[in-house]
N, C-alpha and C positions, 0 to 999 in steps of 0.2 A: 109302579105307573099306571094309571088308567087308560084303557085304549079308548080313544074318542073319534077314530076314522080309520076307515080300511075300505081301499079299491084296489082293483086288479085291472092293470092296463093291459089290453089284449095285445097280441104279436103285432108288431110293426106299427102300434099306436101310441098315441103320446097323452099326458095328462100334466095338468097345473093345479097348484095348491098352494094356500098361505098356512103357514107353519110360524105359531107365535113364539115369542122369546121364552125359553125354558122347556118349550115343547121337544119331544124326541120323535124324529122320522126314521123308520126302518124301510130299508129297500131290500125286497128277498127276491132271489132267483127261484121261481117256483120250481121249473124244470132243470135248472143250472144251465151253464154255458151261455148266457145271454147277456150282452152288453147294455147299458142304460146310460145315455147322454143325459147330463143334466146341468140345467143353467139355475144359477141362483141370483135373485136381486134383492135389494132393500125393499121391502114390501111398500114402505112410504114414500120413497123416490127410488123407481126403478132403474133411473140414470146410473145410481151407484149398483155395481154387479160384480160378479165373480172375475177375479183374477189369478188364473193358474199360477203366473209367472210370481205374483207377491206371495201367493200361497205356498209355493215351493221356496221362494228365498227369504221368507220372514222367520223362518224357525230360529228359535235362540236356544243353543246348547246349553246344558244346565251349568257347566263349568266356565263358559264365555272364554274358551281358549281360542276360538278361531269363527269364521264366518263361514257359515255352511249354507249352499244350495244343494238340494237334492234333487232325486230323479222321481220319487214317488211321496205319496202322503199315506200315514198310516195313523191307527188310534192314538189319539192324544193331539193330533194335528189338529190346525185350524183352517178353515177356507177363508180367505182375506178378500176383500172388495177391492174396488178400483180407488177408494179413498183410503186402501189400507185400514181397514177396520174389520175387525172378525164378524163373519157371517153366520157359519157354522163350524161346528167342532166334531171332529170324527170320534165317537166315544167307545163304540165295538165294531168288530169285524169278525165274521167266523170263519170265513177263508182259511185253509191252512197256512198259506203263504199270504202275507199282509201286505196290502199297498199295491195290489196288481191292479193298477187303474191307469188310464193315459191321461196324462197331465200336459202334453205338448202339443196334439194335433186337432186339427180343426175337424168338425163333425162331417159326415157325408151329407150330401145334398142333391138335388137335381141335375146341376148342372155337372157334377163328377159322374154321374149314371148316364148322364146323354153322351158324354165323351166316349164312353163304352157301347153305345147303341143302344142303352135301355132305357125305357120310359118310367120313371118311378121317382116317388119323392123319398128324400131322405130324412134324416133328423133334425135338420133345418127345418125343413117343410113343416114336420110333425110338431116341431116346438113352437116356430112362428103361428102354427095353427091355434093351439091351447092357449097362446097368451092374447090373442086377439081380444077376447072379453075384458083383460087386463090393461089394454092401451099401449102394449110393448109392440114396437115395429120389428119386421125381420132384421132390420140393419143395426138394431139396439141390442141383438142377442151375443153375449160374449162366447167366448170359446168355453166349451163345456168341459166339466169333469166327467169323462168318460168311464163310469163305474163298470168294474169286471174286465175292461177290456186289456188283453194280455199281448203286449208289444214290447219289441226292445229295439235299441239302436245297433245296426250292424256297422261299426266302424270302418270295417274293411271294404265293404259295399257302398258305405255313406248313403244308407238308407235305413227306412224304419220297416220292421218285419213284424207281421201281425200272425200270433198263433190261437190255437184255441183256447178259450177261458179256461181256467181252473176250477171255477166254482161247480160245486155240486149242487144238487138240489135241496133246496132249504137254506143255502149260503145266504148270508145278509150281511148288510152295512148299516150302521146306524149313526146317526148324528143328533147333536143338541143345538138348536136354533140362539145363536146369540144376540138377535135383533129378530125382530118380525120379518120373516121371509118369504118371497114369492118363489116357487120352485117350480120348475116347467122340466119335463122328462120325455125321453123318447125310448121306446123299445127299438132298438138300432134295426132296421129292415134290410141291412146287407146279408144276402144269402146267395151271392153269386161270385164276388169277386177275390175273396178272401175266405181265411178261417175265422173271422172276427167272431161271428157267432154260431161255428159248425155248420155254416151254410144253411142256417135257418132261423126264424125268429119266433120266440116262446113268451108266454104270459109273465108279468111281474107284479108282485104285490107290494102295495105302499102303505104303509101302518103309520098312525101319529098316536102319541102317548102324552100324556099330561101328567106333572107330578101331584 
């Protein structure tokens, strides 16, 4: 495939772009251990957008023996929209363990940081900012797919636990667009409340390839 676009998102920064149907988008951890919150929309009708719940629960097992709802998405799985239509398919992932991404929890925002006495923007503000030119309002941003976020559900404590990401420098995830998609991303700025990004923020490379 031919490389048609490349951009480096700075630490704690955001970025938005349109991916045409059939193109591939690769998101690379340049330094490793960096979470990237990603929102996806139908570029033609942005009210149709990513649904993590339908992405998890619309998996069809090959033998059709049971209904499967999973806690992670791996290569071969499809990101589904709020109209239950395919947005993007995960085609490749280089991390040693596949599917270590957050598909349950809402992204960080200014309100969350204010609760802890911090004055800073979160992923919600980063993504909202880069979506302004596309006419997408803050309140219309879906729950994001948080790429490379390493978290698990502690059933004994009834809470989510955030661990350091497992990605090494150069690890990436690659998607194929199943329709024209508007994609907005944030290099998660969390560096003080958890081990989400090893308590720092690093740059991320975004590449687009055409067949």
